[in-house]
C-alpha positions as CSV (number, residue, x, y, z in Angstrom):
1,M,0.5,49.4,4.6
2,R,1.1,46.0,6.3
3,S,3.1,43.3,4.6
4,K,1.8,39.7,4.3
5,P,3.6,37.3,6.7
6,F,4.3,34.9,3.9
7,E,4.6,35.1,0.2
8,P,2.1,32.7,-1.5
9,D,4.9,30.6,-3.0
10,E,6.6,30.3,0.4
11,L,3.3,29.3,2.0
12,I,2.7,26.6,-0.6
13,A,6.2,25.3,-0.2
14,V,5.8,25.1,3.6
15,V,2.4,23.3,3.3
16,N,3.9,20.8,0.7
17,G,6.8,20.1,3.0
18,I,4.4,19.3,5.9
19,L,2.3,17.1,3.6
20,N,5.4,15.2,2.4
21,R,6.5,14.6,6.0
22,V,3.1,13.3,6.9
23,E,3.1,11.0,3.9
24,R,6.5,9.6,4.8
25,T,5.4,9.1,8.4
26,H,2.3,7.1,7.3
27,S,4.5,4.9,5.2
28,Q,6.9,4.4,8.0
29,I,4.1,3.5,10.4
30,A,2.7,1.0,7.8
31,R,6.2,-0.7,7.6
32,L,6.5,-0.8,11.4
33,V,3.1,-2.3,11.9
34,S,3.7,-4.8,9.2
35,S,7.0,-5.8,10.7
36,N,5.2,-6.5,14.0
37,V,2.7,-8.7,12.2
38,E,3.6,-12.4,11.7
39,D,5.5,-13.1,8.5
40,S,3.2,-11.7,5.8
41,S,3.6,-14.6,3.5
42,A,2.9,-17.3,6.2
43,G,-0.2,-19.3,5.6
44,F,-0.9,-18.1,2.1
45,R,0.4,-19.3,-1.2
46,D,-1.5,-19.5,-4.5
47,E,0.3,-21.5,-7.1
48,A,-1.6,-19.6,-9.9
49,L,0.0,-16.3,-8.7
50,T,3.7,-15.2,-9.0
51,D,5.7,-14.7,-5.8
52,A,5.2,-10.9,-6.2
53,E,1.5,-11.3,-6.8
54,N,1.2,-13.4,-3.6
55,R,3.0,-10.8,-1.6
56,V,0.8,-8.0,-2.9
57,A,-2.3,-10.2,-2.3
58,V,-1.3,-10.6,1.4
59,A,-0.7,-6.9,1.7
60,V,-4.1,-6.1,0.1
61,S,-5.7,-8.4,2.7
62,R,-4.5,-6.0,5.4
63,S,-7.2,-3.7,4.3
64,S,-5.9,-0.6,5.9
65,L,-3.0,-0.3,3.4
66,T,-3.3,1.8,0.3
67,N,-1.5,1.0,-2.9
68,K,1.1,3.7,-2.0
69,E,1.7,2.1,1.4
70,I,1.9,-1.4,-0.1
71,A,4.5,0.0,-2.6
72,A,6.5,1.5,0.2
73,E,6.4,-1.7,2.3
74,L,7.4,-3.9,-0.6
75,E,9.8,-1.4,-2.1
76,I,8.2,-1.3,-5.5
77,S,6.4,1.4,-7.4
78,V,2.7,2.2,-7.0
79,R,2.2,1.4,-10.7
80,T,3.7,-2.1,-10.1
81,V,1.3,-2.6,-7.2
82,E,-1.6,-1.6,-9.5
83,N,-0.4,-4.0,-12.2
84,H,-0.1,-6.9,-9.7
85,I,-3.6,-6.2,-8.3
86,S,-4.9,-6.1,-11.9
87,H,-3.2,-9.5,-12.7
88,I,-4.6,-11.0,-9.5
89,L,-8.1,-9.9,-10.3
90,D,-7.8,-11.3,-13.8
91,K,-6.3,-14.6,-12.8
92,K,-8.7,-15.3,-10.0
93,G,-11.8,-13.8,-11.7
94,F,-12.3,-11.3,-8.9
95,G,-14.0,-7.9,-9.3
96,N,-12.3,-5.9,-6.6
97,R,-9.7,-5.7,-3.8
98,V,-12.2,-6.9,-1.2
99,E,-12.5,-10.2,-3.0
100,I,-8.7,-10.6,-3.0
101,A,-8.6,-9.8,0.8
102,R,-11.4,-12.3,1.5
103,Y,-9.7,-15.0,-0.6
104,V,-6.4,-14.6,1.2
105,L,-8.0,-14.6,4.6
106,E,-10.0,-17.7,3.8
107,Q,-7.0,-19.5,2.5
108,R,-4.9,-18.7,5.6
109,N,-7.5,-20.4,7.9
């Protein structure tokens, strides 16, 4: 009788460890890329939004960032990012993130 090379629990732990490292790497890459981009707040400021909402709006305008990556970059929780996005949508009467991104990009030009 041959034994299995891994116990199921061990295999799950190894896969979870790999996934966690990949997630951290993605967040680190997002931070590195954003640090190479011009000052993220330059050229955009909406007086109707709080400072935090302005920062989140700018991050949303870089469409490749997920809420989780925005949270890591701004060092806030994903839930806080979600709340800021919701407030921005309400304040500006937008229906989705794309409208936030379009607005930020239009205002910067």
